[in-house]
Residue frames as qw, qx, qy, qz and C-alpha x, y, z in Angstrom:
[[0.147, 0.124, 0.927, -0.321, 90.06, -175.20, -2.47],
 [0.357, -0.213, -0.553, -0.722, 86.65, -176.04, -3.97],
 [0.262, 0.084, 0.705, -0.654, 83.56, -175.97, -1.81],
 [0.280, -0.269, -0.745, -0.542, 80.27, -177.57, -2.61],
 [0.469, -0.257, 0.257, -0.805, 76.99, -176.92, -0.95],
 [0.221, -0.119, -0.967, 0.037, 75.17, -179.68, 0.93],
 [0.536, -0.284, -0.028, -0.795, 71.58, -179.97, 1.98],
 [0.079, -0.018, -0.957, 0.279, 70.38, -182.21, 4.77],
 [0.555, -0.264, -0.292, -0.733, 66.72, -183.11, 4.71],
 [0.035, -0.044, 0.894, -0.445, 65.19, -184.55, 7.88],
 [0.409, -0.368, -0.661, -0.511, 61.83, -186.21, 7.57],
 [0.338, -0.353, 0.403, -0.774, 59.34, -185.55, 10.34],
 [0.857, -0.101, 0.181, -0.471, 57.71, -188.92, 10.20],
 [0.717, -0.187, 0.664, 0.101, 58.34, -192.58, 9.67],
 [0.114, 0.356, -0.680, -0.630, 59.79, -193.48, 6.30],
 [0.738, 0.265, 0.391, -0.482, 56.89, -194.93, 4.30],
 [0.084, 0.262, -0.844, -0.461, 57.23, -197.83, 1.88],
 [0.757, 0.093, 0.065, -0.643, 53.95, -199.11, 0.47],
 [0.956, 0.136, -0.168, -0.196, 53.53, -202.89, 0.56],
 [0.852, -0.368, 0.283, 0.241, 56.20, -205.51, 0.98],
 [0.325, 0.857, -0.382, -0.121, 59.65, -204.97, -0.41],
 [0.927, 0.112, -0.195, 0.302, 62.69, -207.08, -1.24],
 [0.448, -0.862, 0.119, 0.205, 65.14, -205.81, 1.41],
 [0.681, -0.208, 0.392, 0.583, 68.28, -206.96, -0.48],
 [0.388, 0.540, 0.444, 0.601, 67.13, -205.08, -3.60],
 [0.151, -0.944, -0.224, -0.191, 65.98, -202.07, -1.58],
 [0.605, -0.702, 0.124, 0.354, 69.36, -201.94, 0.24],
 [0.730, 0.290, 0.258, 0.563, 71.38, -201.63, -2.97],
 [0.173, 0.868, 0.055, 0.463, 71.16, -197.79, -3.10],
 [0.560, -0.812, 0.162, -0.001, 72.69, -197.71, 0.44],
 [0.829, -0.162, 0.313, 0.433, 75.68, -199.72, -0.77],
 [0.524, 0.576, 0.265, 0.569, 76.09, -197.51, -3.83],
 [0.141, -0.947, -0.056, -0.282, 75.74, -194.35, -1.75],
 [0.712, -0.638, 0.183, 0.227, 78.51, -195.49, 0.61],
 [0.753, 0.104, 0.306, 0.573, 80.90, -195.46, -2.37],
 [0.192, 0.958, 0.143, 0.161, 80.44, -191.72, -2.95],
 [0.625, 0.352, -0.255, 0.648, 83.77, -189.83, -3.01],
 [0.132, -0.566, 0.262, -0.770, 82.71, -187.30, -0.38],
 [0.279, -0.025, -0.896, 0.343, 82.69, -189.09, 3.01],
 [0.245, 0.186, 0.504, -0.807, 79.96, -187.03, 4.70],
 [0.610, 0.235, -0.220, -0.724, 77.62, -187.27, 1.75],
 [0.501, 0.129, -0.845, -0.134, 78.36, -190.99, 1.42],
 [0.094, -0.091, -0.848, 0.513, 77.54, -191.59, 5.13],
 [0.371, 0.242, 0.322, -0.836, 74.34, -189.49, 5.13],
 [0.624, 0.246, -0.399, -0.625, 73.02, -190.99, 1.88],
 [0.422, 0.086, -0.903, 0.014, 73.83, -194.55, 2.98],
 [0.070, 0.172, 0.760, -0.622, 72.03, -194.09, 6.31],
 [0.479, 0.251, 0.044, -0.840, 69.05, -192.49, 4.50],
 [0.637, 0.190, -0.608, -0.434, 68.69, -195.46, 2.15],
 [0.297, 0.029, -0.915, 0.272, 69.29, -197.95, 4.97],
 [0.281, 0.141, 0.534, -0.785, 66.47, -196.32, 7.02],
 [0.646, 0.231, -0.207, -0.697, 64.10, -196.88, 4.12],
 [0.534, 0.171, -0.821, -0.108, 65.22, -200.53, 3.89],
 [0.092, -0.031, -0.845, 0.526, 64.48, -201.05, 7.60],
 [0.318, -0.516, -0.596, -0.527, 60.99, -199.61, 7.12],
 [0.542, -0.721, -0.163, -0.400, 58.99, -199.44, 10.35],
 [0.862, -0.397, -0.135, 0.286, 61.93, -200.92, 12.27],
 [0.457, 0.686, -0.141, 0.548, 64.17, -197.95, 11.49],
 [0.399, -0.833, 0.233, -0.305, 64.51, -196.94, 15.19],
 [0.925, -0.281, 0.195, 0.168, 66.51, -200.16, 15.74],
 [0.724, 0.426, 0.060, 0.540, 68.95, -199.12, 13.03],
 [0.019, 0.849, -0.116, 0.515, 69.30, -195.61, 14.45],
 [0.720, -0.656, 0.193, -0.116, 69.95, -197.11, 17.90],
 [0.917, -0.022, 0.169, 0.360, 72.74, -199.30, 16.45],
 [0.484, 0.665, 0.015, 0.569, 74.25, -196.35, 14.55],
 [0.293, -0.861, 0.162, -0.384, 74.25, -194.23, 17.74],
 [0.867, -0.457, 0.186, 0.069, 75.91, -197.07, 19.65],
 [0.822, 0.239, 0.118, 0.504, 78.70, -197.51, 17.08],
 [0.234, 0.776, -0.041, 0.584, 79.30, -193.73, 16.93],
 [0.525, -0.798, 0.158, -0.250, 79.44, -193.48, 20.73],
 [0.920, -0.239, 0.160, 0.266, 81.99, -196.31, 20.90],
 [0.660, 0.442, 0.087, 0.601, 84.18, -194.63, 18.30],
 [0.051, -0.864, 0.053, -0.498, 83.93, -191.26, 20.10],
 [0.729, -0.669, 0.137, -0.053, 85.16, -192.87, 23.31],
 [0.907, 0.026, 0.088, 0.410, 88.36, -194.09, 21.69]]
């Protein structure tokens, strides 16, 4: 069995994106990250990129993610 190391980085502040962005273009890395072969890495990277896409509204995305995870945990 092959093991690889993983590193989780947690920012202490709000993700910062200078100026206006094109959300569809900025979201592309989240879609690509979700296709990673390792499920945990794919999920974490996709959420990370999605948080940047949401910008200052990222708490809304985290709330939705928590809600979906709680629903799945109850099943």
